[in-house]
N, C-alpha and C positions, 0 to 999 in steps of 0.2 A: 596698364600693358607692362609686360615685362622689358626691362632695358639690358642693355647689354652688359654682361658681368664678368669679371677677370678670375677664373677659375683657380683654386688651388691644384697644388700637385696630387694630392691625396684627399679623397672624400669619405665618409662613412658611407655604407650602402644599405638603403631600404629594400628589401626585393619584394617583386609584385608576382603573384602567382596568375599567369594568364591574364595581365591584364597590363597598357602600357599608359604612361604618362607623355603625353607631348608638350612640346615649348610653348606657353600661353594658353596651356590648359590649368583649370582649378579642379581640386579633388579633395574629400573629405575623408578622412580615415579613422579609425580607431584602434588603438594600440593598446593590447591587452595583454599578449606575451612577455614574459621576463625581458629577451632579448631586443625586442621592440621597445618598450619601454625604457630601458638602458639606453638605448642610442638615443631615444628622444630626449632625455634628460641631461645627457651630456654633451649633444650637438645640437641640441634647439633651445632646451629651456634654459640651459644656465649661458647660453652665447646670446639669448634674445635675438634682436634683429640681424645680428651678425653671421647665424648660423645657417650653414649650407650644409644639405646631406645627397645623396645620389640616389635616385629610383632606378633599379635594373629590375628588368622583366624576367622571370624563368618559367620555365615551362617542365610538366612531370616529364619522367623517364619514359614513361608508358607510352607518349605519345610519340610515333614514329616520323611523322612529318616535322619539317623545320624550315623557318625563313631566317636566315642571316646565320653569322656564324655564331657558336658556343663556346664556354671554355671551363674548366675546372678552378676550382680554389688551388690559390699556389700556382698557378702556369700563365705565364706570359703569353700574348698574342699580337699580333702587329695590329694595326688599325685600318688595313684594307678591308674591301667588301668579298670577302672570301666566302667560301660557303664549307668550309672545313668545319669538321664538328668532333669536340674532344669530350668522352664520356668522362662523368666520374667514376673512377675504379672504388674497390670494396675499399682501399685504406682513406680515400677521400671521401668517404659517405659521412653524412650526420645525419643527425635526428632533427629533421626539417619541420617537423610539426608537434614536438614535445612529447609524442606517442613512444610506445616501446619499440615499435617495428622501424627500421631505417628507410629511407626513401632516397632515391637517385634523382638528381635533379639536374638541370643544364642552365646553365646563367649564360644570357646574351650577350656579347660583347659591345653592345653600345645602350646608353642609357641617356638618363636627363638630370641635370643638375637642378635641384629645386629648394625654396626657401619658405618659410611657413609665415600665413599671413594671419594667422590665428592658432592660439592655442590653450586649452582648456585641460585641468588635471582635477581627476577625483578618486573615490575610494570606493568601492565596491562591499557593500552588506551582505552576509555577514564575515566574509574571507578576509577581507583587509586588503584586498589587492588594489592597488595603484593603476589607472588607466589613463589614457590621453586621448583628446580628440584633435587632430590637427587637421587645419586647412592648408594644405600645399598648393603651391605656384610652379609649373614646369619653367624653366630660365632657358636651357641652350642644352644640346645634346654635347656629350662628351662620348670617348672611346676607351675601354677598360685595357689597360696594357698589364696589369697584374693586381690577384684578387687574393687576401689575405685575411686573417681574423686579428680583430682586438677585443679582447676580452670574450662577449658573448655574442658579438656581432661582429660583420665584416666591412671591410675598407678595401679600398682599390686605387692603385696607383692610375691616374687617367690623362688623358689628353684632349683637348678642345676638338669636336669634329665640325663644327660650324667654319663656313667661309668668313676670309678677315674683311674687314670694313673695303680695303682697296679691291680684292679678288669679287665682292658683292659690285662695287661700282662697274667694275670692267664686264661682268655678266650682264648687268642693266641695261647695256647698251648692245646687249646682242639682238639682231631683230627676234630670232625663234623666242627669245623671253619674252618679248615684248608682245606678239601675238599670243603667247602662252598667257600672259597676264591679262590681257582685254578679253582673252576668251573665259578665264575663270572669273573674272568680276562678272562679267555679262550672265554668265549662272547662276553666281552667288546674287546677283542684284534681283533675278528673277525669281530664284527662293527666295530670298528677303521678302518681295511683294506680295508672295503668294500666301506665306506666313501671316505677314500685315492683315490681310482680310480677313484672317481667322482669330490672330491672337492680339493683335493690335500692339505688337512689341518691337515692329521694325524701324521705328526711328532710330533708336540707341545702336542698333545694327548697323545699319548706312553710314553711321557716324564713322564705325570703324573702318568702312570699306574705302573712305577718304582719307584716314587719319594714319591708318596702319600699313607698314611694307607688305606687300603681297605674298611673299615667302612666308611672313607668319601669320598671314591669314590662312595660308591654307592649313596650319596645324592647329589654327581655332575651332575651324569650322568641323575640319574633320573630328576633332575631339568632343566632338558634339552628337556626332552620330554611332548609332550602335553598329559598330562592324564587326567580323571576326577577328580572333588574334592574328591570325596571320597577317590580314590586311594593318592592323593597329602595328606589328613589327615591320612591315613592308616600308608604312609609313615613315617609321623613326627611322631606317637603315637610310632613306633617301637624303643623303647630304646633298648629290645636286641639288639645286632649288629648281631646275627646270623638269628634273624628273618628278620632285616634289608637286610642282605644282599641277604636273600633267595627271599624277594620280588623284589627287584632289578634287581638281574637273570632272574628273570621271567618278568619283565617289559623290561630289555634290549634283552631277546632272543624274544618278541613280536615286537617289535620296528624292529629287524633284520629281522624277517618275512616279517614285512610288507614293508621294503625296498626290500627284493628280490621278492616279489609280485608283486610291481610296477614297478620294472625293466623288470619283465617280460612281464606285460602289453605293457609298453614302446617300447620293441624290436619290439613286435608284432604290435602295432600301426606303427613305424616306417615304418615296411613290407608294411603294406597298406600305408601309404602315398607314398612310393616309387611307388607302382602300380598305385596309383592315378594319381602319376604326371604326370606318363607315359602317362594314359588315356588322362589327360590334354593336353599332347602336342601333341597326336595325335587328339583329338577333336579340337583342334588349327589347324593343318591342314585341316581337314576336313572342317570348316567354311571357310577357305581362299578359298577353291575348291569351296564351294557351292555358295560364293559371287562373285565370276568371272563367274559361270553360272546363278548368277542372280537367285538360290533358296536359303534359309533360313530356318532352322527347328527350329531357337531361336524364331522367330516371330510367327513362329505357336504356338510355345508353348504359347508366349504372347499371342496372340488371344484366345486362349483357356482359360486361366486364367481371361482375360475380359469376355468372355463368361458364365465364373462362376459368376464372379461378378453382371451380368446383369441378371441372374436369382435369386441371391439372394436381387436384389434390392426393390423388391417387386413392380413390377411398374403396371398401370392397364391393363387388358389385350388390349385396342386399342393401347396404347401406348407402350407395349410389342411387338406385331405384327410390329408396325413400326421399332422398335429396333431392331426386327431380321431379317427385310428387310435390314436395313444398315449395319448388321453384313455380311450376307451373300456376300453382294457387297464387303464388306472390304475383306472377306477371297479370292475373285477372282483377288483382286488387287496384284501386287508385291510394298514391302514396296519403290521401285525407281521409281514409278509412281505418277505423280502428283495429288494431290487429298488425297493421302492416309495417309497423316499425319494430315491433317483436320478433316478426317471420323474416326481417332482412337481417337482423342480429343474429336469429338461431342460424340462419345460411352461412353468415359469415364465419360464424364459429366451426360450423362444420367444415368449411374450406379453408380456415386457418390451423385444425388440428394435424399433427403429422402423424397419418395414417400408416403411411411407409416409411418417412424419410428419417433414418437413422443414422447416427455420425459413425464414422468407419473408427473401429476400437483400434488403437497402436498395439504392436506387438508387446505379450506382455513382458517387461524385463524384471524379475523379481530382484534383482541385485539391484537396478535403479528405484526400485520401489521401497527397498530396505532400506536404501542411502536416504530417500526422500522423507521416510518416516522418523528417521534417526535424527535427521536433522531439523524436522519440524517440532520432535517431541522427546524431550529426554526422559530415562527410564522408559515405566510399562513395557516392559520385555516381553511378558505375556500376552497381552495385549497387541502388541505388533506382530507376535509371533502369530498370532491366530487370524489375522488381517493377512499376512504372508501365505498362510495355508488355503485362506478363501482364494485369495489371488492366483495362486499355484493353481487348484480345482478350477478357475474360469481360463487359465491358459490352455489346460489338458482338455478340457469339453468348455467351449465357450456358451455351448445352448443350455448348459446343464443350470437347473433351478438350485441355485445354493439358497444355505438358511437365510432370515432376515435377522441380521446382525442388531442386537438391542444394547448399546452402552450405557451402563448404569452406572450413576457416581456421585457425589458432591458438584456443586456447581464451581466451575472455573478449572476443572481437571485436563479441560482439552476433549470433551467428547464430540462437540462440533465441528472441531478442527479434523478431528480423526476421519470422520464422513468425507470431509473436503479431501483429505488425502487419499481416499480411495478412489474418489472421483478423478483424480490428478494421475494417478497410477494406471487406471482403466484408459484415460483419455477421453472421458464422458465430460457432457454439462452437469452443475453442480444445482440442485433446487432445494431451496428450503421452506419447510412448510411447518408454521410455529401451533401446534396445537395447544396450548396453555390457553386455559379459561373456555376452551370451545364446549358447548352446550348442545348446539343445536346439531341433529344428524345431517342437516340439508348443508351444512359446510364440509360435508363428505361426498354426498350422493347428493348434492343440488338440490334445487328447490322445481317444484313443478312447473312448468311454463305457462298453468292457468293462473299463477299468482302475479300481482302487480309487482313489478322490479326483480323479478325470479333472475336468477344469476347459475352458471355451473358450479359445481363444488370445486374445494381447493386444489384439488388433484389433475381435474381436466385443465383448470385455469393453469396450474404449473407445466402441465404438458404444454398448452398452447405457447406459453412464454418463455419455456424451454425451446420448442421448434422442433424436436425430435421425440423419437415414441422410445428411447432407452437412455434416459438421464440417471443419475444416481441422487435420489429423491431421500432427502432428509427428514422424518417424521420427528421433529425436536418437542420435547417434554411430553411425550405420549402417556404420563402418569397424571397429568393435570387436566385432563377431560373430564367434563361433567356430565349431568344429565338429568332432565326435566321433563315436562310435558310435551316438547318438541321433538323427545329421542334421547337415544343414547349413541353419540360419535362412536364410542368405544365398540359397541356392536357392530357400526357398520364398517369398523377398520378389519372385522373379520374376514370378509370376502377380498379387502384389498390385499390383506397379507398372505392369503391362501393360495398357493401356486394353480392350485387344480381349481380354484373361482374366478381367480382375477383375470382369467383369458377373457373372458365374457362380462367385464364389469359394465354395468349398467348405472350410469348418472340419470336422475329424475328429470335434469334438464335437456338432457342431450338425448335421452328416450332411444338410444339404438345401443348395441355391446361396444366396448372400446377395449382393446387388447393391451393388459398392463403387464403382462409377464415379460416383457422385454425390460420393463423398470428395474434396477436394482434399489431395495428398500433398505434405508437403515433408519433405525430409530435410537432417543435418546431419554432417559428418564433419572431421575434424582431417588428415585425410590420403587421397589417391586412392588409394595401391598398393593398400592391403588390401583396395579393393573388387573382388569378380570383375568381369572386363570386360563379361559379360551382364549384372550387374546395372548398373553403370557405362552401360550402353548405353542403358537406361531412365531416365536421369535426365540435365538438363541441369546441367553443374556451375558453379557462380558461385562463384570465391574471392574471399574477403576476406582478403588478407597481413597486414593489421595496422595501426597507426596509426603516424604519425611524432610524434616529440616535442611538433610544434605541436598536432595533433590531439588527443594527450592532453589537454594543457593547456586546449584549449578543453572538451573532454569534463568535466574535471574542474569547471571553472567553471560551466558549463552545466547538468551533471546530478550528478556523483559529489559534490560538495560540499552542495549542497542534500538530497541524499536521504539523507547521512551526517548531517545536522545533525538532520532530521526523524528518523531511526531513534535518534537518542540524547537526544532531548528536548532540543535547542538551538535556537538561531535565531543571526542575526548581531549581536544585542546581547550575546551569551556568546563567541562563539567567531569569528573573524577570520581567514582564511589567506590573504595577499595572491597576488598571481599569481607573484610572484619567489619564494617558498616552494614554491609548486607545482613550478616548473621545477626549484627542488633537488631537489625529491623524485624527480622523472622522471629527474632525470639522476643522482643519487647514489645513489638505494634502488631503482630500479624499471629493468630491463632485458628486456623482455618487450614479445611484439607485442599482446597485449591490454591491460585496465585493470583486470585483478582486484587485482592485488598493489598498486597505485596506490590504489584502494579501501581494500584494508585498513590500507594504511599512514595514509591521511587519517582513516579509522576508531580507530586511536590517538591521533591528535591529538584526536578527538573525545572519545574516552573521557578522555583527561587533563583536558580544560575541563569535562568532566562532573563529575569527582572536584571539582575548584576550585569549582566552582557548588553543589554540594552542601555543600560545606564552609562558603562563606560564608552561604547564605541558611536563613533559620531562620525560624520560624512564631512570629509573637507574638500568642499568644494571651491578649487582654487583656477584663478582664471588669470592667465597673461596675455594682453594683447601684444604680441610681438612685433607686428606692423599695421599700421591702417594703410589702405589704398585706395583713392577716390577714383578708382579705374572702372569707367562706365560696363569693361567686361565682368568685373567680379561683383557690380552691382546686378548686373542682367543676370548671371549665372545663379546667383544666390535668391536672387526675387523671384525668378520664375522656376524655382523648384529644380534646377538643373544639375543641382550636387548627385554626386555617386558616391553611394553607399557601398563600403566594404570592408573586410576583414583584414588587416595586415598578418601575414602567413609569421607563425610562429618559429623563432630560430634556434632554440634551445629549449632544455626540458629543468633546467635550473630554479628550483623555488626559492633560491637563498637572494636571490635579486630583488624580490619584492621589500619593501622596506617592513618591517616588524613591529614600525612604530605606530601601526593603527590596529594592532592585534592586541587583544585583554592581555594586560602584564603579566598574569599567571592564572592558571585553571583554579575552577573552583573546585579543591577538594573537601569532600565533606568527610567532617569528622563527629565525635560523640556529642560535643557541644554543639556543633550546630545541627545534629538529629534532632536534640529537645528543641533549638529553637525553633524550626522548622515542623516538624512533627508534634510539637509538645511533649509534655512529660510521657514516660513510658506507661502503657496500658496494661501490659502483664508482668508481672515480677515474679521470679522463681520462689521467693518465699511467701507466694500466698498461700501455698498448701500449709507451710510449718504455722502459719499465723492461724489460720482458720481450723487446725485440729490441735490447737493449744489447751484445749480443756476438754474435759470427758464430754464423752455423748456424741462427738462428732466423728464421721468416718469418711474416707474418700471413695466412691463408686465410678464406673466406667459405663457410659449409655452411649448408644446409636443414635444419629438424628439424620435428616435428610441432607444435612450439611456435612456430614462425617462424624467420626466418634467426638464424644465430648467427655469432660470430668464433670463428675456430677457429687455434690458435699451431701451430705443426710446428717442433719441437725437432731437431736432428739433431748427432750428436757422434760424435769417433773416438776410437780407443784401440787398443792395440798388440794385434794378433790375426792371423787368417788370411785376413782378407779375406770375413769373412761380415757378413751384412746382420742385423741384430736389429731385429725391430718390436714395439711396445708399445702401448698404450691401447685394448684390446678391439677390434680392430680386423675388419673382414669380409673376405672374398675379394678382392674387388674392389678396395679401399683396398691392399691389400697387393700385388697385382700393378701398381697404379699406381707404387707405391713402388720394384718391381723396375724397371719401364720405367724413370722417373725417374734412376734409379742407371745403368742401360747408357746411357742418354742423355749424361749426365754426363762418364760415361767415356769415349764414343766420340769427345767434343767436347773433352777436356782439353786439348788441345795449341791448339786453335783459340780458346779461352777463357784461355789462356795459364794455366790449372792444373798442367800439366806441363810442362817444357824442351821435351821431343823428342818426336815420333810414339813410341807403342808403349811409352811408359811406364804401368805398372800403378799408378792411384792407390791400388788397395787394397793395395799389397804390403807386407805386415808390418803391417797395421792391419784392424781390423772398423770399421762403421759402425752406430751405433744411430740409429734414428730412433723420436720419442715424441710421440702425441697427446694432450696434458695431458687432464686431468679423464678418470684409467685407468677410473673408473666407469661412463663412459656409452658405451654402444657406438656404434661409427661404421662407415658404409660409403658408397660411391660414388664414382663418377667424378671429381668435381669437384675435386680435391686433388691432380690431376699436376703443374699450375703452380706450385703452393706448394711441393712438394715439391722439386721442379727447385732452385727459388729457394734452399731453403733449403741443398742440397747443394753448391752452387755459392758460397754465402757461405761455407759451413764450409771448404770447400778454397781459398777465397779469401783468407779471412778478413777478408773486407769486410761491415760491416754493411749490412742490407735497412733503408730508410726506416721509419721509425717510422710515419708516417702513412700509410702505402700497405697497402692488403691487394687480393688477388685470389682470382679463381675462373677454373676452366677446365678441361678434360680435352685431354691431350695423346696425339700419337701417337709411336711410336716414330722415325719422321723428323723430329719437331719439330713439326707443326703443332699449332696449338691449335683444339678442337672444342667447339663451343657446349654448354651446360650449361642446365638448368632452374634454376626457383626465382629468377630474376634479381630481381625485385623485391623479394622478402623479405631477400635478401642485401644489396642495397643499402640497403635500411631498417636493417639490421641494422649496418651501417658507419657509416649516420648516427647512430644511438645511440650507438655506440662512440666517437664523434667522429673517427673515419677521415675522412682530406680527400681522399684519391687512391683510386681504385677501378680497377685494372685487368681488363677482360673481353674474352673473346674477341669477335672483329671480328664472329661472325656473329650474335652477340647484342643488337646496336645497335637491332633492331629491337623487342625486349623493352623497353626504358627507356621507350616511349611510357606503358606502364603506371605508372611511377613519376611520384609526384607533382613538378609543378616546382618546390615552396620545397624540395626535399629535392636534387633536382639542380642546383640555384642554390648549394647548400652543399658539392658535390663537385666535383671535377676527375675526370672518367671517360677512361680512357686505353683505346685498343682495341687487341689485340694480335692478328695472324695467325698469326705464328710462336713460338717461344719464345725466340727471341733478341730479340723484341720486349718479350717480359715482361720478360726480364732488364734491357734498356736503360731500363725505368719502374720497375725495383725499386731499383735503387741509384744512391745520390746521386752526381750526375755523368754519370749513363748508364752504360754497362759500356764503358771506353774500351780494355780488355783481350783484350776479343775481336775475331776476325777474322771476315771477313765468310764465310759458310756457303758452300760449294762445290755443294751441294744444288739 
């Protein structure tokens, strides 16, 4: 029990928003803001049991009603019970909750001095923020005479508001006080007796009635009730003990009446429950009897609910007739009959499909859509421009049947996320359907209901999950569908992607037409070649060839690093990856068209930093018992779960008050040595090309794969033999024919190229030629290696090395003409990634260089070749001085 204390002239003030602490009451709070943490440290933690603070109620300025006087910081007021209200002016405003906006608040003129019964200190992870948990006991009332600041928290000059001992003795002789006290004790005893019957905790409270003065009991009882903030303030302002006891008696009586009413309601409900339990038992018996007879009313209720659900599905008239016919058939069946479950599931599907339900499209804002695309994707200028054009047409004519966009590109270049951005710009739901490895036509059209375990196709199932008839549906990996005896899914997609046919799409399971014309279809693929021509004709192909190293760097700095840090619970205070280190990761550890491997390497760095942070940060569960009190009130309040959980309102925004002793001493800055330690030795080296072409017979080609462009080395060597040509490296028929053409062309030009002394000399006389394409585990095919094969053979027979900084691509004819090839942009980007400085291209591919970024072209020397002799002129150091002019 709080005894009388001598108050100092000035107290530190801890504000309580819309909450009042009364004398004798105990409350538990958690201090998290810098100002409240500072106050607790200086006024309670350091002073231990001698520390006192003032608890002052505050209210928001938006609340118009007020109970009792209020004041502003730095304004003096008298201690009388006036009703004047002084608002905070603009100059007196402060950031109350630590946010950017300013809040005007009203401070009450009366508060309660409090001491700490218990203190505990802790540190939050991973921020390192210090927090305190404080158990406070209210002691006595005081009036605020002047409010000022001390550092980050407030202090006040105060005066005691309670009666002196002499004044209290005089009041106790007052007959009115005696009557009020008896009335309060009688009401309180009646409440305690009622609670004792329910909770068995009245014995300790009865001791309080006999030992604690009545005017203090009034505060203690009222503090245990849930009353409004205005009533709490009114109780706090009741300095006159007779007024205080009168208000407390009224509140105790009200609480007593509410308990009695609740008890009556509980008795009534218990009576009803007993009746309900009896009915439940009888219904269970009836259900068991009906199950034996094969008749179950519950299924009839479920069928009625299903019928109501179908009526609200908005089916077209012809489909509704079909559904009613199926429903009548279901009603005639017993649940135990075969086919009952399948019919029930079929009707539930009809009821769940969004026949008419569509999401309301937002008014398209092209500027916002462009900003969204720019924020989500770096580069891809042409691709984003085509999407904006698509959205512009949708804005001018929402019902227009636009083309089906098909994003084609290597993995990790952002195809799926582009489709998600289209859905966000249109304000529609996004449904992704993966077609990779699908070989069954039923995955698209569904199974017929005659099969056991039949299901609808993926399209109908996706629409059921989306619950709207106009989502954005992504057909992912459309180039990886297969075909077998169960059908061809790609052929089934012809109907889906044709605007003239998908209005009446017929799923085999559904067996009724469904309108897919409102669905916006988007497809993705890694390659165009596997897609059947008829299906490809229904889509507009948009190529995403890959990113340059500069684009990868920007993507990593803007998107990948923030995402990786967030996924690993880190921030810039714990891990810093300089731009130069990201460049090294791109150059030495990744050579891909996309950015997935780059993200994996960055994640490896983040995991290493997470280990370091987790090892250095430790929680400091410091606990000080400031004052142990054997009071029955404290024991009853804490034992009975009567503590009050609340957050102390922030008093400032300064984060410098939080101790930095619990943070990581220094951020984890990645350097070159750390890269090799975490990621291992570099996987790629700029000197690789020079080392591999250091001997004659090796040339550097450029090829296209499903993962983007790649550099392909071609090695040729000669040995004693019978003039045979050996080819290795998992080569296809086309590339084998290119090798034979290349060897034939070199043999026919041997004298002109000074590979033989005279005409008619057989280069292969007495020796075999072996041509190998390294990485033998990777299948290779295509016509674009013709010029590379010729260069390798000429280098072998002339014993001259090919330039290490030169790569080439192109198809050749038997007469030596260089023909154009595809994938120029991907191949040029691959050469740039590998550090190649010179690229030989067919002259007729000059037009394709428009698609190559200017930053890449600025770092490369593009050499155009019309004939094979031009290729040899550029491929060898100093040109090809030993060749003669061709007579063709």
